ZAKOL-48508 format. One record per residue (C-alpha): residue in one letter; chain; x, y, z. Coordinates in steps of 0.5 Angstrom, whole numbers. Each point is the difference from the previous one (the first is absolute). Example, Ala and Ser with C-alpha at 12.3 -4.5 7.8 and 13.67 -1.06 7.14 Angstrom:
2
resn | chain | X | Y | Z
A | A | 25 | -9 | 16
S | A | 2 | 7 | -2
END
This chain:
655
resn | chain | X | Y | Z
M | A | 9 | -75 | 1
V | A | 0 | 7 | -1
A | A | 2 | 5 | 5
V | A | -1 | 7 | 0
S | A | 5 | 5 | 3
P | A | -2 | 5 | 4
K | A | 0 | 8 | -2
G | A | 3 | 5 | 5
Q | A | -3 | 6 | 2
E | A | -2 | 5 | -5
P | A | -2 | 7 | -1
D | A | -8 | 1 | 0
L | A | -3 | 3 | -6
A | A | 1 | 7 | 2
G | A | 8 | -2 | 0
R | A | 1 | 1 | 7
L | A | 2 | -6 | 5
P | A | -5 | -2 | 5
L | A | 0 | 3 | 6
Q | A | 2 | -4 | 6
P | A | -5 | -1 | 6
S | A | 4 | 4 | 5
Q | A | 0 | 6 | -4
R | A | -5 | 6 | 2
T | A | -2 | 7 | -2
A | A | 2 | 4 | 6
L | A | -5 | 6 | 1
P | A | 3 | 6 | 4
N | A | -3 | 2 | 6
F | A | -5 | 6 | 2
A | A | 5 | 5 | 3
A | A | 5 | -1 | -6
T | A | -5 | 1 | -5
A | A | -3 | 6 | 4
A | A | 7 | 3 | 1
V | A | 1 | 0 | -8
V | A | -7 | 3 | -2
A | A | 1 | 6 | 6
I | A | 7 | 1 | -3
L | A | -3 | 0 | -7
Y | A | -5 | 5 | 2
F | A | 3 | 5 | 4
A | A | 6 | 0 | -4
R | A | -3 | 1 | -7
D | A | 3 | 7 | -1
I | A | 7 | -3 | 0
L | A | -2 | -7 | -3
L | A | -5 | 2 | -5
P | A | 6 | 4 | -4
L | A | 4 | -6 | 1
A | A | -5 | -5 | -3
I | A | -1 | 4 | -6
A | A | 8 | 1 | -1
V | A | 1 | -7 | 0
L | A | -6 | -2 | -4
L | A | 3 | 5 | -5
T | A | 7 | -3 | 0
F | A | -3 | -7 | -2
A | A | -3 | 3 | -6
L | A | 5 | 4 | -2
A | A | 6 | -5 | 1
P | A | -1 | -3 | -6
L | A | 0 | 6 | -4
V | A | 7 | 2 | 3
A | A | 2 | -6 | -1
T | A | -2 | 0 | -8
L | A | 4 | 7 | 0
R | A | 6 | -3 | 3
R | A | 1 | -5 | -5
L | A | -1 | 5 | -5
G | A | 6 | 3 | 3
V | A | -3 | 6 | 3
P | A | 4 | 2 | 7
R | A | -4 | -2 | 6
L | A | -1 | 7 | 3
A | A | -2 | 2 | -7
A | A | -5 | -6 | -1
V | A | -3 | 1 | 7
I | A | -1 | 7 | 0
A | A | -3 | 0 | -7
C | A | -5 | -6 | 2
V | A | -2 | 4 | 7
L | A | -1 | 6 | -4
S | A | -4 | -3 | -5
A | A | -5 | -4 | 4
F | A | -1 | 6 | 5
A | A | -1 | 5 | -6
V | A | -5 | -5 | -2
L | A | -3 | 0 | 7
A | A | 0 | 8 | 0
M | A | -3 | 1 | -6
F | A | -6 | -5 | 1
S | A | -1 | 3 | 7
F | A | -1 | 7 | -3
I | A | -5 | -3 | -6
V | A | -4 | -3 | 6
A | A | 0 | 6 | 4
T | A | -2 | 5 | -6
Q | A | -5 | -5 | -2
I | A | -3 | -1 | 7
G | A | -1 | 8 | 1
Q | A | -4 | 0 | -7
V | A | -4 | -5 | 3
A | A | -1 | 4 | 6
Q | A | -2 | 6 | -4
N | A | -5 | -3 | -4
V | A | -4 | -4 | 5
P | A | -5 | 5 | 1
T | A | -2 | 0 | -7
Y | A | -2 | -7 | 0
Q | A | -5 | 1 | 6
A | A | -6 | 1 | -5
N | A | 1 | -7 | -3
L | A | 1 | -4 | 7
L | A | -7 | 4 | 2
E | A | -3 | -2 | -6
K | A | 2 | -8 | 1
V | A | -2 | 0 | 7
R | A | -7 | 3 | -2
S | A | -1 | -5 | -5
L | A | 2 | -5 | 5
K | A | -5 | 3 | 5
D | A | -6 | 0 | -5
A | A | 1 | -7 | -2
G | A | -3 | -2 | 6
D | A | -7 | 2 | 3
G | A | 0 | 5 | 6
N | A | 1 | -6 | 5
G | A | 7 | -2 | -4
I | A | 6 | -1 | 3
V | A | 3 | 6 | -2
D | A | -5 | 4 | 3
R | A | 0 | -4 | 7
I | A | 8 | 1 | 0
S | A | 0 | 7 | -1
A | A | -6 | 1 | 5
T | A | 4 | -3 | 5
I | A | 7 | 3 | -1
E | A | -4 | 7 | 0
R | A | -3 | -2 | 7
I | A | 7 | -2 | 2
G | A | 3 | 7 | -2
Q | A | -6 | 4 | 3
E | A | 1 | -4 | 7
I | A | 7 | 2 | 0
E | A | -1 | 7 | -2
R | A | -5 | 2 | 5
P | A | 2 | 4 | 5
E | A | 0 | -2 | 8
T | A | -6 | 3 | 4
R | A | 1 | 0 | 7
P | A | -6 | 1 | 5
I | A | -1 | 6 | 3
V | A | 0 | -1 | 8
P | A | -4 | 5 | 4
S | A | 4 | 3 | 6
T | A | -1 | -2 | 7
T | A | 1 | 7 | 3
S | A | -5 | 4 | -5
P | A | -7 | -2 | -2
E | A | 1 | 2 | -7
A | A | 5 | -4 | -4
K | A | 6 | 4 | -4
P | A | 1 | -1 | -7
S | A | 6 | -4 | -2
R | A | 5 | 5 | -3
P | A | 2 | -1 | -8
E | A | 6 | -3 | -1
P | A | 6 | 4 | -3
M | A | 0 | 0 | -8
P | A | 7 | -3 | -2
V | A | 4 | 5 | -4
E | A | 6 | -2 | -5
I | A | 5 | 5 | -1
V | A | 3 | -1 | -7
S | A | 7 | 3 | -2
S | A | 3 | 0 | -7
E | A | 7 | -4 | 0
K | A | 6 | 3 | -2
P | A | 4 | -2 | -6
I | A | 6 | -3 | 4
E | A | -5 | -4 | 4
L | A | -4 | -2 | -6
L | A | 7 | -2 | -4
K | A | 1 | -4 | 7
N | A | -6 | -4 | 0
L | A | 1 | -2 | -7
I | A | 7 | -2 | 0
T | A | 0 | -4 | 7
P | A | -5 | -6 | -2
L | A | 5 | -1 | -6
I | A | 7 | 0 | 4
G | A | -2 | -7 | 3
P | A | -1 | -4 | -7
L | A | 6 | 4 | -3
A | A | 4 | -2 | 6
T | A | -2 | -7 | -1
A | A | 1 | 0 | -7
G | A | 7 | 3 | 1
L | A | 2 | -6 | 5
V | A | -3 | -5 | -4
V | A | 5 | 2 | -6
V | A | 6 | 1 | 4
V | A | -1 | -7 | 3
V | A | -1 | -4 | -6
I | A | 6 | 3 | -3
F | A | 4 | -2 | 5
M | A | -3 | -7 | 0
L | A | 1 | -1 | -7
L | A | 7 | 3 | 1
E | A | 2 | -5 | 6
R | A | -5 | -6 | -2
E | A | 6 | -5 | 0
N | A | 2 | 3 | 7
L | A | -7 | 0 | 3
R | A | -1 | -7 | -3
D | A | 7 | -2 | 4
R | A | -2 | 3 | 6
F | A | -7 | -3 | 0
I | A | 3 | -7 | -1
R | A | 5 | 1 | 6
L | A | -5 | 3 | 5
V | A | -6 | -6 | -1
G | A | 3 | -5 | -5
Y | A | 7 | -1 | 1
G | A | -1 | -7 | 2
D | A | -4 | -2 | -6
L | A | 3 | 4 | -6
N | A | -3 | -4 | -5
R | A | -7 | 0 | 3
T | A | 1 | 8 | 1
T | A | 2 | 1 | -7
Q | A | -5 | -4 | -3
A | A | -5 | 4 | 5
L | A | 2 | 7 | -2
Q | A | 1 | -2 | -8
D | A | -7 | -3 | 0
A | A | -3 | 7 | 4
G | A | 3 | 4 | -5
E | A | -2 | -4 | -6
R | A | -7 | -1 | 2
V | A | -1 | 7 | 3
G | A | 3 | 4 | -6
Q | A | -3 | -4 | -5
Y | A | -7 | 1 | 3
L | A | 1 | 7 | 0
L | A | 2 | 1 | -7
M | A | -4 | -5 | -3
Q | A | -6 | 3 | 4
L | A | 2 | 7 | -3
V | A | -1 | -3 | -7
V | A | -6 | -3 | 2
N | A | -3 | 6 | 3
V | A | 2 | 4 | -6
T | A | -3 | -4 | -5
Y | A | -6 | 0 | 5
G | A | -1 | 8 | 1
V | A | 2 | 3 | -7
P | A | -6 | -4 | -3
I | A | -4 | 2 | 6
A | A | 2 | 8 | -1
I | A | -1 | -1 | -8
G | A | -7 | -3 | 1
L | A | -3 | 5 | 5
W | A | 3 | 6 | -4
V | A | -4 | -3 | -6
L | A | -6 | -1 | 4
G | A | 0 | 7 | 2
I | A | 2 | -1 | 8
P | A | 3 | 6 | 2
N | A | 8 | 0 | 3
A | A | 1 | -7 | -4
M | A | 7 | 1 | 2
L | A | -1 | 0 | 7
W | A | -4 | -7 | 0
G | A | 5 | -3 | -4
L | A | 6 | 2 | 4
L | A | -4 | -2 | 7
A | A | -1 | -7 | -4
I | A | 7 | -1 | -1
V | A | 2 | 1 | 7
L | A | -6 | -3 | 4
R | A | 1 | -6 | -4
F | A | 6 | -2 | 4
V | A | -5 | -2 | 5
P | A | -3 | -7 | -3
Y | A | -8 | -1 | 1
I | A | -1 | 7 | 4
G | A | 4 | 5 | -5
P | A | -4 | -1 | -6
A | A | -7 | 0 | 3
I | A | 2 | 7 | 4
A | A | 3 | 3 | -7
M | A | -7 | -2 | -3
I | A | -4 | 4 | 5
L | A | 2 | 7 | -1
P | A | -1 | 0 | -8
L | A | -6 | -4 | 1
F | A | -3 | 6 | 5
L | A | 2 | 5 | -5
A | A | -3 | -3 | -6
L | A | -6 | 0 | 4
A | A | 0 | 7 | 2
V | A | 2 | 3 | -7
S | A | -5 | -4 | -4
P | A | -8 | 1 | 1
G | A | -1 | -7 | -2
W | A | 3 | -7 | 2
S | A | 3 | -2 | -7
L | A | 7 | 3 | 2
V | A | 0 | -3 | 6
L | A | -1 | -7 | -3
W | A | 5 | 2 | -5
A | A | 6 | 1 | 5
A | A | -2 | -6 | 4
A | A | 1 | -4 | -7
L | A | 6 | 3 | -1
F | A | 3 | -2 | 7
L | A | -3 | -7 | -1
V | A | 3 | -1 | -7
M | A | 7 | 2 | 3
E | A | 0 | -4 | 6
L | A | -2 | -6 | -4
V | A | 6 | 1 | -5
I | A | 5 | 2 | 5
N | A | -2 | -6 | 4
N | A | 0 | -5 | -5
V | A | 5 | 2 | -6
V | A | 5 | 5 | 3
E | A | 1 | -3 | 7
P | A | 1 | -7 | -2
W | A | 5 | 2 | -6
L | A | 4 | 4 | 5
Y | A | 0 | -6 | 5
G | A | 6 | 4 | 4
S | A | -6 | 4 | 3
K | A | -2 | -5 | 5
T | A | 1 | 1 | 7
G | A | 0 | -6 | 4
L | A | -5 | 2 | 4
S | A | -7 | -3 | 2
P | A | -6 | 4 | -2
L | A | -2 | 1 | 7
A | A | 7 | 2 | 2
I | A | 0 | 5 | -5
I | A | -7 | 3 | 3
V | A | 2 | -1 | 7
A | A | 7 | 3 | -1
A | A | -3 | 6 | -4
I | A | -4 | 2 | 7
F | A | 5 | -1 | 4
W | A | 5 | 4 | -3
T | A | -5 | 6 | -1
W | A | -2 | 0 | 7
L | A | 8 | 0 | 2
W | A | 2 | 5 | -6
G | A | -6 | 3 | -3
P | A | -1 | 1 | -7
V | A | 7 | -1 | -2
G | A | 0 | -7 | 4
L | A | -6 | -2 | -5
V | A | 5 | 1 | -6
L | A | 6 | -3 | 4
S | A | -4 | -6 | 3
T | A | 1 | -5 | -6
P | A | 8 | 1 | -1
L | A | 1 | 0 | 8
T | A | -4 | -6 | 1
V | A | 4 | -4 | -6
C | A | 6 | 2 | 4
L | A | -3 | -3 | 7
V | A | -2 | -6 | -4
V | A | 7 | -1 | -3
L | A | 3 | 1 | 7
G | A | -4 | -6 | 3
K | A | 2 | -4 | -6
H | A | 7 | 0 | 1
V | A | 1 | 1 | 8
P | A | -3 | -5 | 4
Q | A | -2 | 5 | 6
F | A | -5 | 3 | -5
E | A | -3 | -6 | -3
F | A | -7 | 2 | 2
L | A | 0 | 6 | -4
E | A | 1 | -4 | -7
V | A | -6 | -5 | 3
L | A | -4 | 6 | 2
F | A | 0 | 4 | -6
G | A | 4 | -4 | -6
N | A | -4 | -4 | -5
E | A | 4 | -6 | 0
P | A | -4 | -6 | 3
V | A | 2 | -1 | 7
L | A | -1 | -8 | 0
D | A | 3 | -5 | -5
P | A | -5 | -3 | -5
K | A | -1 | -6 | 4
E | A | -1 | 3 | 7
R | A | -6 | 5 | -4
L | A | -3 | -7 | -2
Y | A | 0 | -3 | 6
Q | A | -3 | 6 | 4
R | A | -5 | 0 | -5
L | A | -2 | -8 | 0
L | A | 0 | 1 | 8
S | A | -6 | 5 | -1
G | A | -4 | -5 | -3
D | A | -2 | 5 | -6
A | A | 2 | -4 | -7
D | A | -1 | 6 | -4
E | A | 6 | 4 | 2
P | A | 5 | -6 | -1
T | A | -3 | -2 | -7
D | A | 1 | 8 | -1
Q | A | 7 | 0 | 2
A | A | 2 | -7 | -4
E | A | -3 | 3 | -6
E | A | 4 | 6 | 0
M | A | 6 | -4 | 1
L | A | -2 | -5 | -6
E | A | 0 | 6 | -5
T | A | 8 | -1 | 0
I | A | 2 | -7 | 3
Y | A | -3 | -7 | -1
L | A | -5 | -4 | 4
A | A | 6 | -5 | 2
D | A | 4 | 6 | 2
F | A | -5 | 3 | 5
Y | A | -1 | -6 | 3
S | A | 7 | -1 | 1
K | A | 2 | 7 | 3
V | A | -6 | 2 | 3
A | A | -6 | -5 | 1
I | A | 4 | -5 | 3
P | A | 5 | 4 | 5
A | A | -7 | 3 | 2
L | A | -2 | -7 | 2
L | A | 6 | -1 | 4
L | A | -1 | 6 | 4
G | A | -7 | -2 | 2
E | A | 3 | -7 | 1
H | A | 6 | 3 | 5
D | A | -6 | 4 | 4
R | A | -4 | -6 | 0
A | A | 6 | -4 | 3
R | A | 2 | 5 | 5
G | A | -7 | 0 | 2
A | A | -2 | 7 | -2
M | A | -5 | -2 | -5
T | A | -7 | -2 | 3
E | A | -4 | -6 | -3
D | A | -5 | 5 | -3
Q | A | 6 | 4 | -4
K | A | 3 | -6 | -3
Q | A | -7 | -2 | -3
R | A | -1 | 7 | -2
M | A | 6 | 0 | -3
A | A | 0 | -7 | -4
T | A | -7 | 2 | -2
S | A | 3 | 7 | -3
V | A | 6 | -4 | -3
A | A | -5 | -5 | -4
T | A | -4 | 6 | -2
L | A | 6 | 3 | -3
V | A | 2 | -6 | -4
S | A | -7 | -1 | -3
N | A | 0 | 8 | -2
L | A | 7 | -1 | -3
Q | A | -3 | -6 | -4
E | A | -1 | 4 | -6
I | A | 7 | 3 | 0
A | A | 2 | -7 | 0
D | A | -4 | -2 | -6
E | A | 3 | 6 | -4
E | A | 7 | -2 | 2
A | A | -2 | -7 | -2
E | A | -2 | 2 | -7
E | A | 6 | 4 | -1
E | A | 4 | -6 | 2
D | A | -3 | -4 | -6
E | A | 1 | 6 | -5
D | A | 7 | 0 | 2
D | A | 1 | -7 | 1
D | A | 7 | -2 | -4
P | A | -1 | -7 | -4
T | A | 7 | -2 | 2
G | A | -2 | 0 | 8
A | A | 4 | 6 | 2
T | A | -2 | 3 | 7
S | A | -4 | 6 | 1
D | A | 3 | 6 | 3
L | A | -6 | 3 | 5
D | A | 5 | 5 | 3
D | A | 8 | 1 | 1
G | A | 0 | -5 | 6
I | A | -5 | -5 | -2
D | A | 1 | -5 | -5
L | A | -5 | -5 | -1
P | A | -1 | -6 | -4
D | A | -6 | -2 | -4
G | A | -5 | -5 | 4
T | A | -4 | -2 | -6
G | A | -2 | -8 | 1
R | A | 2 | 1 | 8
S | A | -5 | -1 | 5
V | A | 2 | 2 | 7
L | A | -4 | 0 | 7
C | A | 2 | 6 | 4
I | A | -2 | -1 | 8
G | A | 0 | 4 | 6
G | A | 5 | -3 | 5
R | A | -3 | 2 | 7
G | A | -5 | 6 | 0
E | A | -4 | 5 | -4
L | A | 5 | 4 | -2
D | A | 4 | -6 | -3
N | A | -6 | -1 | -4
A | A | 0 | 7 | -2
A | A | 7 | -1 | -3
A | A | -1 | -6 | -3
S | A | -6 | 3 | -4
M | A | 5 | 5 | -2
L | A | 5 | -5 | -3
A | A | -6 | -4 | -3
Q | A | -2 | 7 | -4
V | A | 7 | 1 | -2
L | A | 1 | -7 | -3
T | A | -6 | 1 | -4
V | A | 2 | 6 | -3
Q | A | 6 | -5 | -2
G | A | -5 | -5 | -4
A | A | 0 | -5 | 6
E | A | -6 | -3 | 3
A | A | 0 | 2 | 7
S | A | -5 | -1 | 5
T | A | 0 | 1 | 8
A | A | -1 | -3 | 6
G | A | 0 | 2 | 7
H | A | 3 | -2 | 7
L | A | -6 | -4 | 2
D | A | 0 | -4 | -6
V | A | 7 | -3 | 1
E | A | -2 | -3 | 7
P | A | 1 | -7 | 1
G | A | -7 | -2 | 0
R | A | -2 | 4 | -7
I | A | 7 | 0 | -4
R | A | -3 | -6 | -3
D | A | -6 | 4 | -3
L | A | 5 | 5 | -4
P | A | -1 | -1 | -8
L | A | 8 | -2 | -1
G | A | -2 | -4 | -6
K | A | 2 | 5 | -6
I | A | 5 | 4 | 5
D | A | 7 | 0 | -2
T | A | 3 | 4 | 6
A | A | -3 | 2 | 7
V | A | 4 | 6 | 3
V | A | -1 | 1 | 7
G | A | 1 | 7 | 3
F | A | 2 | 3 | 7
L | A | 0 | 7 | 2
N | A | 3 | -3 | 7
A | A | 7 | -2 | -1
D | A | -1 | -4 | 7
S | A | -5 | -5 | -4
L | A | 6 | -5 | -3
N | A | -3 | -6 | 4
H | A | -7 | 1 | -2
G | A | 3 | 1 | -7
R | A | 4 | -7 | 0
F | A | -7 | -3 | 2
L | A | -4 | 3 | -5
V | A | 5 | -2 | -5
R | A | 0 | -8 | 2
R | A | -8 | 1 | 0
L | A | 0 | 2 | -7
K | A | 5 | -5 | -3
R | A | -4 | -5 | 4
A | A | -6 | 2 | -4
K | A | 3 | 0 | -7
P | A | 7 | -3 | 0
A | A | 2 | 4 | -7
L | A | -2 | 7 | 3
R | A | 5 | 5 | 0
V | A | 0 | 4 | 7
G | A | 3 | 6 | 1
I | A | 1 | 5 | 6
V | A | 0 | 7 | 0
L | A | 2 | 4 | 6
W | A | -2 | 7 | -1
S | A | 5 | 5 | 2
D | A | 3 | 7 | -2
A | A | 7 | -1 | 3
L | A | 6 | -5 | -1
P | A | -2 | -7 | 3
T | A | 6 | -3 | 4
R | A | -1 | -7 | -4
G | A | 0 | -2 | -7
G | A | -6 | -2 | -4
E | A | 4 | -7 | -2
S | A | 1 | -2 | 7
L | A | -7 | 2 | 3
A | A | -3 | -4 | -6
Q | A | 4 | -6 | 2
E | A | -1 | 0 | 7
L | A | -8 | 1 | -1
N | A | 0 | -5 | -6
A | A | -3 | 5 | -4
D | A | 2 | 1 | -8
F | A | 2 | 7 | 1
V | A | 0 | 6 | 5
A | A | -1 | 7 | -2
F | A | 0 | 7 | 4
D | A | -4 | 4 | -5
L | A | -5 | 1 | -5
A | A | 5 | -1 | -6
G | A | 3 | -6 | 3
A | A | -6 | -3 | 2
A | A | -3 | 1 | -7
T | A | 6 | -2 | -4
A | A | 1 | -7 | 4
A | A | -8 | -1 | 0
L | A | 0 | 0 | -8
A | A | 7 | -4 | -1
D | A | -1 | -6 | -3
T | A | 4 | -5 | 4
P | A | -2 | -7 | 3
A | A | -2 | 0 | 7
V | A | 4 | -2 | 6
P | A | -2 | -7 | 3
L | A | -2 | 0 | 7
K | A | 5 | -3 | 5
A | A | -2 | -5 | 4
T | A | 0 | 2 | 8
K | A | 4 | -4 | 5
R | A | -5 | -2 | 5
M | A | 2 | -1 | 7
V | A | -2 | -8 | 2
R | A | -2 | -1 | 7
R | A | 4 | -5 | 4
P | A | -4 | -5 | 4
S | A | 0 | 0 | 7
A | A | 4 | -5 | 4
A | A | -7 | -4 | 2
K | A | -2 | -1 | -7
R | A | 7 | -2 | -2
K | A | 1 | -5 | 6
A | A | -7 | -2 | -2
A | A | 2 | -1 | -8
S | A | 6 | -4 | 2
S | A | -3 | -5 | 5
P | A | -2 | -6 | -3
T | A | -8 | -1 | -1
END
């Protein structure tokens, strides 16, 4: 008799422990969210420089640490890094401002080409073309707006003749020449705000880098003194992820912007350096930034050239660079990944732009990365990771169960095929599919699943198993090619070690319902991969009146599976019925479970008069393919009804 010991609860395929049913993701209330957004909006003049300083601190901290390891004093290392970074930023801003001034001066020279292209588009259609209709509509609206309001002349009631209305006075504008001091004041005043902000950021970054360890200790004492491990991990994760993102993204953007500038210069588009620098900055905003950086150069190409070839060449340049960056450079520099979902990046860009303007657009991704890291390590902010993170928020078994409930077999098949690219079929069934069936059985047992949902899920599972038959055939061919003539077992995955099933014939039976039938079909498919001749039977086929019709002639072992652990009595009856139908048949019971059972398989097997009892797919397959003799059926003690007193008296009286 073979008894399979149960396994404990293990991490899922993502390396995480299964969540307990009592765990929930708490959402903040509306008042708290509105208060935080209001503070971010109305205090943006204070918070924006601080946010820039924090992000620059994250980016410069690795450089300061490198200089410190080389023996440079802390103060010198901090000042050198900060001054170098802001010198680059100042030079960048000066070049961009100069180039923008040149573009503004040259705009009137491009008017003729633009008018020529508009005229060509207009001439492309007839007199009733869409361009003519739009132009006429706009012209009529403009005339209606510019038309002066005329007031009717009301005749006077006191005189027989109407007096003409008096003409309105003509407005007079007095233009005075500005004094040099006022002109200088008007030029300097707009620059005071940005310069003051830049100076404040420089000072804050220097002090943050100098007091980085002290600030970290104070932050831990303020918010995470009760859990030093989690708080320290959150700070390290935020610093590494944001710093690595900023530095690697800068490398990617420079790799993108420099060829763009060179290509536009070769094509003859004016101010190519400006468009390359803008491409470097705007590409910090994924998805949106490259599109914005491409619009202005294409519009300028449209203006400077009388034809259309320059526009097409410029568009091709941007398209080629996007393909190279997205498919070569970014996969190579894997650290540029943000951990954000694509939709979260778009929403974050809109939100931070609304709060803090264009600077918020550039800072949107790193700021949202900080929020996701906060939600990852602080339970109160877990909703941030759920909303904006790119990690799956459901376990694979929960995702599969949800898709099976929907009744669409294509989505479960897609999920299974995606996972089967890295794992084997037995591993998928053992760690994902059967646990998903256990979730369904739990809902059915507590009355949360309707009969229609149960039938729909059973149909979806049957379709899923049928769709995976091709993958099972491929794995069976691999098993034949890798078969060891010494009879060694084949390793399907790290935790599953199954024997060769050649020459064995197994019947997999569903215990009490449609979901049990689905689990039996999965087990049969795995046994087929191992070389056994496996067939299936439903729970209706083992009813007392139909069990004699089962084709048990060539079957060596019958395995009955139950998703409901309360089906032991029914399992005992099925074991006896099957052994009566064929005394030499090995009969095993599988109590599918994803937790540690309270009783061992050997004792349960003796109690049920079964040849073995298993608790997972690996144990069931191993025991079913074992070459051991069948356990004989124990004789049952039947209660003998004692005769009544009248019968005893009649039997004892002489005839």
